[in-house]
C-alpha positions in Angstrom: -16.3 -1.5 -29.7 -16.4 -4.9 -31.4 -19.1 -5.4 -34.0 -20.1 -8.8 -35.3 -21.6 -8.5 -38.8 -23.7 -11.3 -40.1 -24.4 -11.4 -43.9 -27.3 -13.5 -44.9 -27.6 -14.8 -48.5 -30.6 -14.3 -50.7 -33.4 -16.6 -49.3 -35.6 -18.8 -51.4 -38.7 -17.2 -49.8 -37.9 -13.6 -48.7 -41.3 -13.1 -47.0 -40.9 -16.3 -44.9 -37.3 -15.3 -44.0 -38.5 -11.8 -42.9 -41.4 -13.1 -40.9 -39.3 -15.7 -39.0 -36.3 -13.3 -38.5 -38.5 -10.5 -37.1 -40.8 -12.7 -34.9 -38.3 -15.3 -33.7 -34.7 -14.6 -34.3 -34.5 -10.9 -33.4 -36.0 -11.6 -29.9 -33.5 -14.4 -29.3 -30.5 -12.2 -30.4 -31.6 -9.3 -28.3 -31.2 -11.5 -25.2 -27.5 -12.1 -25.7 -25.6 -10.8 -22.6 -23.3 -7.9 -23.2 -25.0 -6.8 -26.4 -24.8 -3.0 -26.7 -26.8 -2.6 -29.9 -28.3 -4.8 -32.6 -29.4 -3.5 -36.0 -30.4 -5.3 -39.2 -31.0 -4.0 -42.7 -32.0 -5.3 -46.1 -29.5 -4.9 -48.9 -30.3 -3.3 -52.3 -27.9 -2.6 -55.2 -27.6 0.8 -56.8 -28.3 -0.6 -60.3 -31.1 -3.0 -59.4 -29.0 -6.2 -59.8 -29.3 -9.1 -57.4 -26.7 -8.9 -54.6 -25.2 -11.9 -52.9 -26.6 -10.7 -49.5 -30.2 -10.1 -48.6 -29.8 -8.9 -45.0 -26.9 -7.6 -42.8 -27.1 -7.7 -39.1 -24.7 -5.9 -36.7 -24.3 -6.9 -33.1 -22.1 -4.5 -31.1 -20.2 -5.4 -27.9 -17.8 -3.4 -25.7 -14.9 -5.8 -26.4 -13.8 -9.0 -28.0 -14.1 -10.7 -24.7 -17.7 -9.5 -24.2 -18.6 -10.6 -27.7 -17.2 -14.1 -27.2 -18.8 -14.4 -23.8 -22.1 -13.3 -25.2 -22.0 -15.8 -28.1 -20.8 -18.5 -25.7 -23.7 -17.9 -23.3 -26.9 -20.0 -23.4 -28.7 -17.1 -24.9 -26.0 -16.7 -27.6 -26.1 -20.4 -28.2 -29.9 -20.2 -28.7 -29.5 -17.4 -31.2 -26.7 -19.1 -33.1 -28.5 -22.4 -33.1 -31.7 -20.8 -34.5 -30.0 -19.7 -37.7 -30.6 -23.1 -39.3 -34.3 -22.6 -38.7 -34.7 -19.8 -41.3 -31.8 -20.2 -43.8 -30.1 -23.2 -45.4 -27.1 -21.2 -46.3 -24.6 -20.4 -43.5 -24.2 -16.7 -43.2 -20.8 -15.0 -43.7 -19.7 -13.5 -40.3 -16.9 -11.2 -39.4 -15.8 -8.9 -36.6 -14.9 -5.2 -37.0 -13.4 -3.2 -34.2 -11.8 0.1 -33.5 
């Protein structure tokens, strides 16, 4: 399993970010070929301080090849291209695998 983690920075307008992410971006991401699971969660600190990240998304694929093929597909391109529509800060992304 290969999991792409996308770490979104704190947005200027959290309500607008959430509305767009849930209504537009999530449906785009769910169409990526080879996607086995897709989860997203808001971040909160234990002490109430502001964290550098607002939301983490995890997109799981069977292999590195499946991940790269999915991202390289038209559906993957649409999801990647959509990121600029709801955040001005490029997200941190990394792949974890077993």
